[in-house]
N, CA, C, O and the ligand as a Tripos MOL2 file, in Angstrom:
@<TRIPOS>MOLECULE
protein
  257   255    65     0     0
PROTEIN
NO_CHARGES

@<TRIPOS>ATOM
      1 N         118.0460  -46.0040  -29.6560 N.3       1 MET1
      2 CA        116.6490  -45.8060  -29.2830 C.3       1 MET1
      3 C         116.5260  -44.6160  -28.3230 C.2       1 MET1
      4 O         117.2940  -44.4530  -27.3750 O.2       1 MET1
      5 N         115.5610  -43.8350  -28.6120 N.am      2 ILE2
      6 CA        115.3770  -42.6210  -27.7960 C.3       2 ILE2
      7 C         114.3790  -42.9040  -26.6690 C.2       2 ILE2
      8 O         113.2650  -43.3830  -26.8830 O.2       2 ILE2
      9 N         114.8200  -42.5940  -25.5100 N.am      3 ASP3
     10 CA        113.9740  -42.8160  -24.3320 C.3       3 ASP3
     11 C         113.1040  -41.5780  -24.1070 C.2       3 ASP3
     12 O         113.6150  -40.5050  -23.7860 O.2       3 ASP3
     13 N         111.7990  -41.7300  -24.2760 N.am      4 PRO4
     14 CA        110.9580  -40.5290  -24.1650 C.3       4 PRO4
     15 C         110.6200  -40.1310  -22.7320 C.2       4 PRO4
     16 O         109.4500  -40.0130  -22.3670 O.2       4 PRO4
     17 N         111.6200  -39.9330  -21.9570 N.am      5 THR5
     18 CA        111.3240  -39.6200  -20.5590 C.3       5 THR5
     19 C         111.5350  -38.1430  -20.1940 C.2       5 THR5
     20 O         111.3700  -37.7520  -19.0390 O.2       5 THR5
     21 N         111.8950  -37.3430  -21.1770 N.am      6 SER6
     22 CA        112.0890  -35.9460  -20.8360 C.3       6 SER6
     23 C         110.7310  -35.3260  -20.5670 C.2       6 SER6
     24 O         109.9390  -35.1560  -21.4940 O.2       6 SER6
     25 N         110.4470  -34.9880  -19.3290 N.am      7 ASP7
     26 CA        109.1940  -34.2550  -19.2000 C.3       7 ASP7
     27 C         109.4280  -32.8010  -18.9000 C.2       7 ASP7
     28 O         109.9020  -32.4000  -17.8370 O.2       7 ASP7
     29 N         109.0680  -32.0490  -19.8930 N.am      8 ILE8
     30 CA        109.1830  -30.6190  -19.7350 C.3       8 ILE8
     31 C         107.8060  -30.1330  -19.3420 C.2       8 ILE8
     32 O         107.0160  -29.6680  -20.1640 O.2       8 ILE8
     33 N         107.5550  -30.2570  -18.0670 N.am      9 GLY9
     34 CA        106.2490  -29.8510  -17.5880 C.3       9 GLY9
     35 C         106.4790  -28.7740  -16.5490 C.2       9 GLY9
     36 O         107.5550  -28.1810  -16.4710 O.2       9 GLY9
     37 N         105.4720  -28.5350  -15.7690 N.am     10 GLU10
     38 CA        105.6600  -27.5690  -14.7330 C.3      10 GLU10
     39 C         106.0040  -28.2870  -13.4390 C.2      10 GLU10
     40 O         105.3380  -28.1520  -12.4120 O.2      10 GLU10
     41 N         107.0620  -29.0430  -13.5420 N.am     11 ASP11
     42 CA        107.5360  -29.7750  -12.3890 C.3      11 ASP11
     43 C         108.1950  -28.8150  -11.4140 C.2      11 ASP11
     44 O         109.2400  -28.2330  -11.7040 O.2      11 ASP11
     45 N         107.5840  -28.6610  -10.2790 N.am     12 VAL12
     46 CA        108.1880  -27.7840   -9.3000 C.3      12 VAL12
     47 C         108.6910  -28.6450   -8.1720 C.2      12 VAL12
     48 O         107.9170  -29.3360   -7.5100 O.2      12 VAL12
     49 N         109.9800  -28.6010   -7.9540 N.am     13 ASP13
     50 CA        110.4570  -29.3060   -6.7780 C.3      13 ASP13
     51 C         111.0530  -28.2820   -5.8290 C.2      13 ASP13
     52 O         111.2590  -27.1230   -6.1900 O.2      13 ASP13
     53 N         111.3180  -28.7130   -4.6440 N.am     14 GLU14
     54 CA        111.6800  -27.7630   -3.6110 C.3      14 GLU14
     55 C         112.9130  -26.9440   -3.8970 C.2      14 GLU14
     56 O         113.0150  -25.7970   -3.4610 O.2      14 GLU14
     57 N         113.8580  -27.5200   -4.6290 N.am     15 SER15
     58 CA        115.0880  -26.7670   -4.8870 C.3      15 SER15
     59 C         114.9110  -25.6680   -5.9080 C.2      15 SER15
     60 O         115.6680  -24.6970   -5.9190 O.2      15 SER15
     61 N         113.9080  -25.8140   -6.7730 N.am     16 THR16
     62 CA        113.6880  -24.7740   -7.7870 C.3      16 THR16
     63 C         112.4910  -23.9000   -7.4800 C.2      16 THR16
     64 O         112.2470  -22.9190   -8.1830 O.2      16 THR16
     65 N         111.7420  -24.2340   -6.4500 N.am     17 ALA17
     66 CA        110.5560  -23.4740   -6.1310 C.3      17 ALA17
     67 C         110.9330  -22.0490   -5.7310 C.2      17 ALA17
     68 O         111.8930  -21.8340   -4.9910 O.2      17 ALA17
     69 N         110.1740  -21.0940   -6.2230 N.am     18 PRO18
     70 CA        110.4450  -19.7110   -5.8120 C.3      18 PRO18
     71 C         110.0270  -19.4810   -4.3630 C.2      18 PRO18
     72 O         109.2280  -20.2350   -3.8080 O.2      18 PRO18
     73 N         110.5600  -18.4630   -3.7790 N.am     19 THR19
     74 CA        110.1530  -18.1640   -2.4010 C.3      19 THR19
     75 C         109.4390  -16.7990   -2.3890 C.2      19 THR19
     76 O         109.7370  -15.9120   -3.1880 O.2      19 THR19
     77 N         108.5090  -16.6720   -1.4750 N.am     20 CYS20
     78 CA        107.7570  -15.4330   -1.3460 C.3      20 CYS20
     79 C         108.7160  -14.3150   -0.9040 C.2      20 CYS20
     80 O         109.4650  -14.4610    0.0620 O.2      20 CYS20
     81 N         108.6710  -13.2220   -1.6240 N.am     21 HIS21
     82 CA        109.5760  -12.1170   -1.3370 C.3      21 HIS21
     83 C         109.2720  -11.4580    0.0250 C.2      21 HIS21
     84 O         110.1670  -10.8900    0.6500 O.2      21 HIS21
     85 N         108.0460  -11.5340    0.4670 N.am     22 THR22
     86 CA        107.6670  -10.9110    1.7270 C.3      22 THR22
     87 C         107.9460  -11.7980    2.9340 C.2      22 THR22
     88 O         108.6020  -11.3810    3.8890 O.2      22 THR22
     89 N         107.4400  -13.0220    2.8770 N.am     23 CYS23
     90 CA        107.5670  -13.8590    4.0710 C.3      23 CYS23
     91 C         108.5710  -14.9880    3.9330 C.2      23 CYS23
     92 O         108.8620  -15.6800    4.9090 O.2      23 CYS23
     93 N         109.1010  -15.1810    2.7430 N.am     24 GLY24
     94 CA        110.1380  -16.1970    2.5690 C.3      24 GLY24
     95 C         109.6620  -17.6280    2.4530 C.2      24 GLY24
     96 O         110.4680  -18.5580    2.4310 O.2      24 GLY24
     97 N         108.3600  -17.8030    2.3800 N.am     25 LYS25
     98 CA        107.7810  -19.1340    2.2720 C.3      25 LYS25
     99 C         108.0190  -19.7160    0.8790 C.2      25 LYS25
    100 O         107.9360  -19.0010   -0.1200 O.2      25 LYS25
    101 N         108.3130  -21.0090    0.8170 N.am     26 LYS26
    102 CA        108.4650  -21.6720   -0.4670 C.3      26 LYS26
    103 C         107.1020  -21.7360   -1.1520 C.2      26 LYS26
    104 O         106.0920  -22.0700   -0.5320 O.2      26 LYS26
    105 N         107.0970  -21.4160   -2.4190 N.am     27 ILE27
    106 CA        105.8360  -21.4500   -3.1500 C.3      27 ILE27
    107 C         105.7750  -22.7280   -3.9640 C.2      27 ILE27
    108 O         106.3980  -22.8510   -5.0190 O.2      27 ILE27
    109 N         105.0060  -23.6770   -3.4450 N.am     28 MET28
    110 CA        104.8680  -24.9670   -4.0820 C.3      28 MET28
    111 C         103.4140  -25.1130   -4.4970 C.2      28 MET28
    112 O         102.5560  -25.3680   -3.6520 O.2      28 MET28
    113 N         103.1280  -24.9600   -5.7490 N.am     29 GLN29
    114 CA        101.7620  -25.1110   -6.2640 C.3      29 GLN29
    115 C         100.7690  -24.2790   -5.4440 C.2      29 GLN29
    116 O          99.6610  -24.7270   -5.1510 O.2      29 GLN29
    117 N         101.1600  -23.1340   -5.1030 N.am     30 GLU30
    118 CA        100.3230  -22.2590   -4.2890 C.3      30 GLU30
    119 C          99.2260  -21.6560   -5.1710 C.2      30 GLU30
    120 O          99.5330  -20.9560   -6.1360 O.2      30 GLU30
    121 N          97.9550  -21.9150   -4.8560 N.am     31 PRO31
    122 CA         96.8990  -21.4030   -5.7450 C.3      31 PRO31
    123 C          96.8020  -19.8840   -5.7530 C.2      31 PRO31
    124 O          96.3010  -19.2950   -6.7110 O.2      31 PRO31
    125 N          97.2720  -19.2610   -4.7050 N.am     32 ASN32
    126 CA         97.2240  -17.7890   -4.6450 C.3      32 ASN32
    127 C          98.5320  -17.1100   -5.0110 C.2      32 ASN32
    128 O          98.7220  -15.9120   -4.8000 O.2      32 ASN32
    129 N          99.4020  -17.8950   -5.5500 N.am     33 HIS33
    130 CA        100.7360  -17.4320   -5.9880 C.3      33 HIS33
    131 C         100.6100  -16.2080   -6.9120 C.2      33 HIS33
    132 O          99.8450  -16.2210   -7.8770 O.2      33 HIS33
    133 N         101.3590  -15.1780   -6.6040 N.am     34 ARG34
    134 CA        101.3660  -13.9820   -7.4370 C.3      34 ARG34
    135 C         102.7880  -13.7290   -7.9440 C.2      34 ARG34
    136 O         103.7660  -13.9380   -7.2260 O.2      34 ARG34
    137 N         102.8760  -13.2850   -9.1680 N.am     35 VAL35
    138 CA        104.1710  -12.8990   -9.6850 C.3      35 VAL35
    139 C         104.0700  -11.4620  -10.1730 C.2      35 VAL35
    140 O         103.1550  -11.1030  -10.9140 O.2      35 VAL35
    141 N         105.0080  -10.6660   -9.7520 N.am     36 VAL36
    142 CA        105.0370   -9.2860  -10.2140 C.3      36 VAL36
    143 C         106.2860   -9.1360  -11.0590 C.2      36 VAL36
    144 O         107.3840   -9.4790  -10.6210 O.2      36 VAL36
    145 N         106.1240   -8.6290  -12.2610 N.am     37 SER37
    146 CA        107.3120   -8.4220  -13.0660 C.3      37 SER37
    147 C         107.3240   -7.0190  -13.6500 C.2      37 SER37
    148 O         106.2850   -6.3960  -13.8640 O.2      37 SER37
    149 N         108.4770   -6.5710  -13.8880 N.am     38 TRP38
    150 CA        108.6320   -5.2330  -14.4680 C.3      38 TRP38
    151 C         109.9730   -5.1880  -15.1860 C.2      38 TRP38
    152 O         110.8070   -6.0780  -15.0180 O.2      38 TRP38
    153 N         110.1740   -4.1530  -15.9820 N.am     39 VAL39
    154 CA        111.4290   -4.0280  -16.7040 C.3      39 VAL39
    155 C         112.2570   -2.9260  -16.0600 C.2      39 VAL39
    156 O         111.8190   -1.7820  -15.9340 O.2      39 VAL39
    157 N         113.4500   -3.2970  -15.6610 N.am     40 ASP40
    158 CA        114.3340   -2.3340  -15.0250 C.3      40 ASP40
    159 C         115.5870   -2.2010  -15.8630 C.2      40 ASP40
    160 O         116.4060   -3.1190  -15.9090 O.2      40 ASP40
    161 N         115.7400   -1.0990  -16.5090 N.am     41 GLU41
    162 CA        116.8810   -0.8220  -17.3640 C.3      41 GLU41
    163 C         117.1450   -1.9660  -18.3730 C.2      41 GLU41
    164 O         118.2740   -2.4230  -18.5480 O.2      41 GLU41
    165 N         116.0680   -2.3950  -19.0160 N.am     42 GLY42
    166 CA        116.2000   -3.3930  -20.0380 C.3      42 GLY42
    167 C         116.1950   -4.8410  -19.5750 C.2      42 GLY42
    168 O         116.1280   -5.7610  -20.3900 O.2      42 GLY42
    169 N         116.2680   -5.0420  -18.2490 N.am     43 ALA43
    170 CA        116.2400   -6.4150  -17.7290 C.3      43 ALA43
    171 C         114.9050   -6.6690  -17.0640 C.2      43 ALA43
    172 O         114.3800   -5.8200  -16.3440 O.2      43 ALA43
    173 N         114.3640   -7.8470  -17.3140 N.am     44 VAL44
    174 CA        113.0890   -8.1660  -16.6890 C.3      44 VAL44
    175 C         113.3460   -8.6920  -15.2930 C.2      44 VAL44
    176 O         114.1140   -9.6320  -15.0880 O.2      44 VAL44
    177 N         112.6940   -8.0710  -14.3560 N.am     45 GLU45
    178 CA        112.8160   -8.4670  -12.9630 C.3      45 GLU45
    179 C         111.4870   -9.0620  -12.5610 C.2      45 GLU45
    180 O         110.4410   -8.5990  -13.0160 O.2      45 GLU45
    181 N         111.5040  -10.0750  -11.7210 N.am     46 HIS46
    182 CA        110.2390  -10.5310  -11.1820 C.3      46 HIS46
    183 C         110.3690  -11.0520   -9.7730 C.2      46 HIS46
    184 O         111.4100  -11.5600   -9.3550 O.2      46 HIS46
    185 N         109.2830  -10.9080   -9.0630 N.am     47 LEU47
    186 CA        109.2390  -11.3450   -7.6720 C.3      47 LEU47
    187 C         108.0170  -12.2220   -7.4930 C.2      47 LEU47
    188 O         106.9850  -12.0300   -8.1350 O.2      47 LEU47
    189 N         108.1600  -13.1750   -6.6170 N.am     48 HIS48
    190 CA        107.0570  -14.0950   -6.3260 C.3      48 HIS48
    191 C         106.4900  -13.8110   -4.9460 C.2      48 HIS48
    192 O         107.1990  -13.4380   -4.0110 O.2      48 HIS48
    193 N         105.1960  -14.0030   -4.8640 N.am     49 PHE49
    194 CA        104.5130  -13.8330   -3.5860 C.3      49 PHE49
    195 C         103.5740  -14.9850   -3.3940 C.2      49 PHE49
    196 O         102.9620  -15.4510   -4.3550 O.2      49 PHE49
    197 N         103.4400  -15.4680   -2.1490 N.am     50 CYS50
    198 CA        102.5810  -16.6300   -1.9520 C.3      50 CYS50
    199 C         101.1160  -16.2920   -2.0700 C.2      50 CYS50
    200 O         100.3230  -17.1610   -2.4320 O.2      50 CYS50
    201 N         100.7220  -15.0710   -1.7810 N.am     51 ASP51
    202 CA         99.3380  -14.6750   -1.9770 C.3      51 ASP51
    203 C          99.2240  -13.1560   -2.1340 C.2      51 ASP51
    204 O         100.2120  -12.4270   -2.0540 O.2      51 ASP51
    205 N          98.0050  -12.7110   -2.3570 N.am     52 GLY52
    206 CA         97.7750  -11.2920   -2.5910 C.3      52 GLY52
    207 C          98.1380  -10.4240   -1.4100 C.2      52 GLY52
    208 O          98.5230   -9.2670   -1.5770 O.2      52 GLY52
    209 N          98.0190  -10.9690   -0.2320 N.am     53 GLU53
    210 CA         98.3310  -10.1940    0.9670 C.3      53 GLU53
    211 C          99.8210   -9.8480    1.0170 C.2      53 GLU53
    212 O         100.1930   -8.7120    1.3110 O.2      53 GLU53
    213 N         100.6560  -10.8240    0.7330 N.am     54 CYS54
    214 CA        102.0890  -10.5920    0.7270 C.3      54 CYS54
    215 C         102.4540   -9.6200   -0.3850 C.2      54 CYS54
    216 O         103.3330   -8.7730   -0.2290 O.2      54 CYS54
    217 N         101.7740   -9.7570   -1.4880 N.am     55 ARG55
    218 CA        102.0420   -8.8530   -2.6120 C.3      55 ARG55
    219 C         101.6900   -7.4120   -2.2300 C.2      55 ARG55
    220 O         102.4400   -6.4790   -2.5180 O.2      55 ARG55
    221 N         100.5540   -7.2520   -1.5860 N.am     56 GLU56
    222 CA        100.1570   -5.9020   -1.1650 C.3      56 GLU56
    223 C         101.0480   -5.3430   -0.0870 C.2      56 GLU56
    224 O         101.3200   -4.1430   -0.0320 O.2      56 GLU56
    225 N         101.4910   -6.2270    0.7600 N.am     57 ASP57
    226 CA        102.3980   -5.8100    1.8160 C.3      57 ASP57
    227 C         103.6640   -5.2090    1.1970 C.2      57 ASP57
    228 O         104.1700   -4.1740    1.6310 O.2      57 ASP57
    229 N         104.1480   -5.8990    0.1740 N.am     58 TRP58
    230 CA        105.3470   -5.4250   -0.5220 C.3      58 TRP58
    231 C         105.0840   -4.0990   -1.2510 C.2      58 TRP58
    232 O         105.8620   -3.1520   -1.1300 O.2      58 TRP58
    233 N         103.9850   -4.0430   -2.0060 N.am     59 SER59
    234 CA        103.7360   -2.8230   -2.7740 C.3      59 SER59
    235 C         103.4130   -1.6590   -1.8520 C.2      59 SER59
    236 O         103.6940   -0.5100   -2.1920 O.2      59 SER59
    237 N         102.8370   -1.9300   -0.7080 N.am     60 GLY60
    238 CA        102.5560   -0.8650    0.2720 C.3      60 GLY60
    239 C         103.8290   -0.2830    0.8750 C.2      60 GLY60
    240 O         103.8770    0.8870    1.2530 O.2      60 GLY60
    241 N         104.8580   -1.1240    0.9560 N.am     61 ARG61
    242 CA        106.1010   -0.6530    1.5440 C.3      61 ARG61
    243 C         106.9960    0.0370    0.5510 C.2      61 ARG61
    244 O         107.9560    0.7120    0.9220 O.2      61 ARG61
    245 N         106.6770   -0.1340   -0.7210 N.am     62 ARG62
    246 CA        107.5510    0.3590   -1.7580 C.3      62 ARG62
    247 C         107.1770    1.7810   -2.1380 C.2      62 ARG62
    248 O         106.0760    1.9980   -2.6440 O.2      62 ARG62
    249 N         108.0140    2.7220   -1.9250 N.am     63 PRO63
    250 CA        107.6640    4.0900   -2.2650 C.3      63 PRO63
    251 C         107.6320    4.2590   -3.7970 C.2      63 PRO63
    252 O         108.5060    3.7710   -4.5150 O.2      63 PRO63
    253 N         106.6300    4.9420   -4.2480 N.am     64 ARG64
    254 CA        106.5020    5.1640   -5.6880 C.3      64 ARG64
    255 C         106.7060    6.6250   -6.0040 C.2      64 ARG64
    256 O         106.6380    7.0200   -7.1680 O.2      64 ARG64
    257 ZN        104.2260  -14.6870    1.6020 Zn       65 ZN65
@<TRIPOS>BOND
     1     1     2 1
     2     2     3 1
     3     3     4 2
     4     3     5 am
     5     5     6 1
     6     6     7 1
     7     7     8 2
     8     7     9 am
     9     9    10 1
    10    10    11 1
    11    11    12 2
    12    11    13 am
    13    13    14 1
    14    14    15 1
    15    15    16 2
    16    15    17 am
    17    17    18 1
    18    18    19 1
    19    19    20 2
    20    19    21 am
    21    21    22 1
    22    22    23 1
    23    23    24 2
    24    23    25 am
    25    25    26 1
    26    26    27 1
    27    27    28 2
    28    27    29 am
    29    29    30 1
    30    30    31 1
    31    31    32 2
    32    31    33 am
    33    33    34 1
    34    34    35 1
    35    35    36 2
    36    35    37 am
    37    37    38 1
    38    38    39 1
    39    39    40 2
    40    39    41 am
    41    41    42 1
    42    42    43 1
    43    43    44 2
    44    43    45 am
    45    45    46 1
    46    46    47 1
    47    47    48 2
    48    47    49 am
    49    49    50 1
    50    50    51 1
    51    51    52 2
    52    51    53 am
    53    53    54 1
    54    54    55 1
    55    55    56 2
    56    55    57 am
    57    57    58 1
    58    58    59 1
    59    59    60 2
    60    59    61 am
    61    61    62 1
    62    62    63 1
    63    63    64 2
    64    63    65 am
    65    65    66 1
    66    66    67 1
    67    67    68 2
    68    67    69 am
    69    69    70 1
    70    70    71 1
    71    71    72 2
    72    71    73 am
    73    73    74 1
    74    74    75 1
    75    75    76 2
    76    75    77 am
    77    77    78 1
    78    78    79 1
    79    79    80 2
    80    79    81 am
    81    81    82 1
    82    82    83 1
    83    83    84 2
    84    83    85 am
    85    85    86 1
    86    86    87 1
    87    87    88 2
    88    87    89 am
    89    89    90 1
    90    90    91 1
    91    91    92 2
    92    91    93 am
    93    93    94 1
    94    94    95 1
    95    95    96 2
    96    95    97 am
    97    97    98 1
    98    98    99 1
    99    99   100 2
   100    99   101 am
   101   101   102 1
   102   102   103 1
   103   103   104 2
   104   103   105 am
   105   105   106 1
   106   106   107 1
   107   107   108 2
   108   107   109 am
   109   109   110 1
   110   110   111 1
   111   111   112 2
   112   111   113 am
   113   113   114 1
   114   114   115 1
   115   115   116 2
   116   115   117 am
   117   117   118 1
   118   118   119 1
   119   119   120 2
   120   119   121 am
   121   121   122 1
   122   122   123 1
   123   123   124 2
   124   123   125 am
   125   125   126 1
   126   126   127 1
   127   127   128 2
   128   127   129 am
   129   129   130 1
   130   130   131 1
   131   131   132 2
   132   131   133 am
   133   133   134 1
   134   134   135 1
   135   135   136 2
   136   135   137 am
   137   137   138 1
   138   138   139 1
   139   139   140 2
   140   139   141 am
   141   141   142 1
   142   142   143 1
   143   143   144 2
   144   143   145 am
   145   145   146 1
   146   146   147 1
   147   147   148 2
   148   147   149 am
   149   149   150 1
   150   150   151 1
   151   151   152 2
   152   151   153 am
   153   153   154 1
   154   154   155 1
   155   155   156 2
   156   155   157 am
   157   157   158 1
   158   158   159 1
   159   159   160 2
   160   159   161 am
   161   161   162 1
   162   162   163 1
   163   163   164 2
   164   163   165 am
   165   165   166 1
   166   166   167 1
   167   167   168 2
   168   167   169 am
   169   169   170 1
   170   170   171 1
   171   171   172 2
   172   171   173 am
   173   173   174 1
   174   174   175 1
   175   175   176 2
   176   175   177 am
   177   177   178 1
   178   178   179 1
   179   179   180 2
   180   179   181 am
   181   181   182 1
   182   182   183 1
   183   183   184 2
   184   183   185 am
   185   185   186 1
   186   186   187 1
   187   187   188 2
   188   187   189 am
   189   189   190 1
   190   190   191 1
   191   191   192 2
   192   191   193 am
   193   193   194 1
   194   194   195 1
   195   195   196 2
   196   195   197 am
   197   197   198 1
   198   198   199 1
   199   199   200 2
   200   199   201 am
   201   201   202 1
   202   202   203 1
   203   203   204 2
   204   203   205 am
   205   205   206 1
   206   206   207 1
   207   207   208 2
   208   207   209 am
   209   209   210 1
   210   210   211 1
   211   211   212 2
   212   211   213 am
   213   213   214 1
   214   214   215 1
   215   215   216 2
   216   215   217 am
   217   217   218 1
   218   218   219 1
   219   219   220 2
   220   219   221 am
   221   221   222 1
   222   222   223 1
   223   223   224 2
   224   223   225 am
   225   225   226 1
   226   226   227 1
   227   227   228 2
   228   227   229 am
   229   229   230 1
   230   230   231 1
   231   231   232 2
   232   231   233 am
   233   233   234 1
   234   234   235 1
   235   235   236 2
   236   235   237 am
   237   237   238 1
   238   238   239 1
   239   239   240 2
   240   239   241 am
   241   241   242 1
   242   242   243 1
   243   243   244 2
   244   243   245 am
   245   245   246 1
   246   246   247 1
   247   247   248 2
   248   247   249 am
   249   249   250 1
   250   250   251 1
   251   251   252 2
   252   251   253 am
   253   253   254 1
   254   254   255 1
   255   255   256 2
@<TRIPOS>SUBSTRUCTURE
     1 MET1         2 RESIDUE 1 A MET
     2 ILE2         6 RESIDUE 1 A ILE
     3 ASP3        10 RESIDUE 1 A ASP
     4 PRO4        14 RESIDUE 1 A PRO
     5 THR5        18 RESIDUE 1 A THR
     6 SER6        22 RESIDUE 1 A SER
     7 ASP7        26 RESIDUE 1 A ASP
     8 ILE8        30 RESIDUE 1 A ILE
     9 GLY9        34 RESIDUE 1 A GLY
    10 GLU10       38 RESIDUE 1 A GLU
    11 ASP11       42 RESIDUE 1 A ASP
    12 VAL12       46 RESIDUE 1 A VAL
    13 ASP13       50 RESIDUE 1 A ASP
    14 GLU14       54 RESIDUE 1 A GLU
    15 SER15       58 RESIDUE 1 A SER
    16 THR16       62 RESIDUE 1 A THR
    17 ALA17       66 RESIDUE 1 A ALA
    18 PRO18       70 RESIDUE 1 A PRO
    19 THR19       74 RESIDUE 1 A THR
    20 CYS20       78 RESIDUE 1 A CYS
    21 HIS21       82 RESIDUE 1 A HIS
    22 THR22       86 RESIDUE 1 A THR
    23 CYS23       90 RESIDUE 1 A CYS
    24 GLY24       94 RESIDUE 1 A GLY
    25 LYS25       98 RESIDUE 1 A LYS
    26 LYS26      102 RESIDUE 1 A LYS
    27 ILE27      106 RESIDUE 1 A ILE
    28 MET28      110 RESIDUE 1 A MET
    29 GLN29      114 RESIDUE 1 A GLN
    30 GLU30      118 RESIDUE 1 A GLU
    31 PRO31      122 RESIDUE 1 A PRO
    32 ASN32      126 RESIDUE 1 A ASN
    33 HIS33      130 RESIDUE 1 A HIS
    34 ARG34      134 RESIDUE 1 A ARG
    35 VAL35      138 RESIDUE 1 A VAL
    36 VAL36      142 RESIDUE 1 A VAL
    37 SER37      146 RESIDUE 1 A SER
    38 TRP38      150 RESIDUE 1 A TRP
    39 VAL39      154 RESIDUE 1 A VAL
    40 ASP40      158 RESIDUE 1 A ASP
    41 GLU41      162 RESIDUE 1 A GLU
    42 GLY42      166 RESIDUE 1 A GLY
    43 ALA43      170 RESIDUE 1 A ALA
    44 VAL44      174 RESIDUE 1 A VAL
    45 GLU45      178 RESIDUE 1 A GLU
    46 HIS46      182 RESIDUE 1 A HIS
    47 LEU47      186 RESIDUE 1 A LEU
    48 HIS48      190 RESIDUE 1 A HIS
    49 PHE49      194 RESIDUE 1 A PHE
    50 CYS50      198 RESIDUE 1 A CYS
    51 ASP51      202 RESIDUE 1 A ASP
    52 GLY52      206 RESIDUE 1 A GLY
    53 GLU53      210 RESIDUE 1 A GLU
    54 CYS54      214 RESIDUE 1 A CYS
    55 ARG55      218 RESIDUE 1 A ARG
    56 GLU56      222 RESIDUE 1 A GLU
    57 ASP57      226 RESIDUE 1 A ASP
    58 TRP58      230 RESIDUE 1 A TRP
    59 SER59      234 RESIDUE 1 A SER
    60 GLY60      238 RESIDUE 1 A GLY
    61 ARG61      242 RESIDUE 1 A ARG
    62 ARG62      246 RESIDUE 1 A ARG
    63 PRO63      250 RESIDUE 1 A PRO
    64 ARG64      254 RESIDUE 1 A ARG
    65 ZN65       257 GROUP 0 **** ****
């Protein structure tokens, strides 16, 4: 008998939660959570930010 308990949902627990790249805060169901992704030499890179302010802080510091 197969036990139907596998839940493949968006279960975020503290050990797998991403952290904000700017301030280091754990992002747990953060409504303002931002993800920035880009392709760097064929590999997809992404960074998480807890809100738009942290995201802007990071992009403002990054020379283009
Ligand atoms: Zn942050």
